C-alpha positions as CSV (number, residue, x, y, z in Angstrom):
1,M,-0.3,7.4,43.2
2,S,-2.8,8.9,40.8
3,T,-4.4,12.3,40.4
4,Q,-7.5,13.7,38.5
5,G,-8.7,17.1,37.8
6,T,-10.8,19.4,35.6
7,A,-9.3,22.3,33.7
8,T,-11.0,25.1,31.7
9,I,-9.4,25.5,28.3
10,D,-10.2,28.3,25.9
11,F,-10.1,27.9,22.2
12,G,-10.5,31.7,21.7
13,T,-12.9,33.8,19.6
14,T,-11.7,32.7,16.1
15,P,-13.1,29.2,15.1
16,V,-10.4,26.5,15.1
17,N,-10.3,22.8,14.6
18,Q,-7.2,22.1,16.8
19,A,-5.3,23.4,19.7
20,T,-2.8,22.6,22.4
21,F,-3.3,23.4,26.1
22,A,-0.8,23.2,29.1
23,I,-2.4,22.2,32.3
24,V,-0.1,22.7,35.4
25,D,-0.9,20.6,38.4
26,A,1.7,20.1,41.0
27,T,0.2,16.4,41.8
28,L,1.4,15.4,38.3
29,S,5.0,15.3,39.3
30,G,6.5,11.7,38.8
31,L,3.5,10.4,36.9
32,T,3.7,9.1,33.3
33,Y,0.3,7.9,32.1
34,S,-2.5,10.4,31.4
35,E,-5.8,10.7,29.7
36,A,-8.2,13.6,29.1
37,W,-11.8,13.9,27.9
38,F,-14.9,16.0,27.7
39,M,-18.1,15.5,29.8
40,R,-21.5,17.3,29.8
41,D,-20.2,20.4,31.7
42,V,-21.2,24.0,31.4
43,T,-19.0,27.2,30.9
44,G,-19.9,30.8,30.2
45,D,-19.3,30.1,26.5
46,N,-20.7,26.6,26.1
47,N,-23.6,24.6,27.4
48,A,-23.9,20.9,28.2
49,D,-24.9,20.1,24.6
50,A,-21.8,21.8,23.2
51,H,-19.6,19.8,25.6
52,E,-21.3,16.6,24.5
53,Q,-20.7,17.4,20.8
54,I,-17.0,18.3,21.3
55,G,-16.6,15.1,23.3
56,S,-17.9,13.1,20.2
57,Y,-16.1,15.0,17.5
58,A,-12.7,15.6,19.2
59,N,-9.5,13.4,19.5
60,V,-7.7,14.3,22.7
61,T,-4.1,13.0,23.2
62,T,-2.0,13.9,26.2
63,S,1.6,13.9,27.6
64,I,3.2,14.7,31.0
65,S,6.4,16.5,31.5
66,G,7.1,17.3,35.2
67,T,4.1,19.0,36.6
68,T,2.5,19.8,33.3
69,L,0.0,17.8,31.4
70,T,-0.3,18.9,27.7
71,A,-3.5,18.2,25.9
72,Y,-3.6,18.0,22.1
73,V,-7.2,18.5,20.9
74,E,-8.0,17.9,17.2
75,L,-11.6,18.1,16.0
76,L,-12.5,15.4,13.5
77,V,-15.5,17.4,12.3
78,G,-16.1,21.2,12.5
79,F,-14.8,24.2,14.4
80,V,-15.1,25.4,17.9
81,T,-14.7,28.7,19.9
82,G,-14.8,29.5,23.5
83,Q,-14.2,27.8,26.8
84,F,-14.8,24.1,27.6
85,K,-14.1,22.0,30.6
86,L,-11.6,19.2,30.2
87,R,-11.4,16.3,32.7
88,Y,-8.1,14.4,33.3
89,V,-6.6,11.7,35.1
90,A,-2.9,10.5,35.5
91,N,-1.0,7.8,37.3
């Protein structure tokens, strides 16, 4: 069985180039493989262009433990602030 979802992650107001986010989703229980990425979404802080840029400039790695998917986001270029939507899938 697999699951997919969207989570809003918040880098805060201070510019950063890396962050870790815990996404709790009950449907992750028993799953071992996961992936996360950015798409052209919109939040109150960042428009579709900003989402496209972070998708190009960020390395996202993930791990699952129980019902928590941990996303490690590291920007290869620049800094970010505010909220972004992160898509994920696991199986």
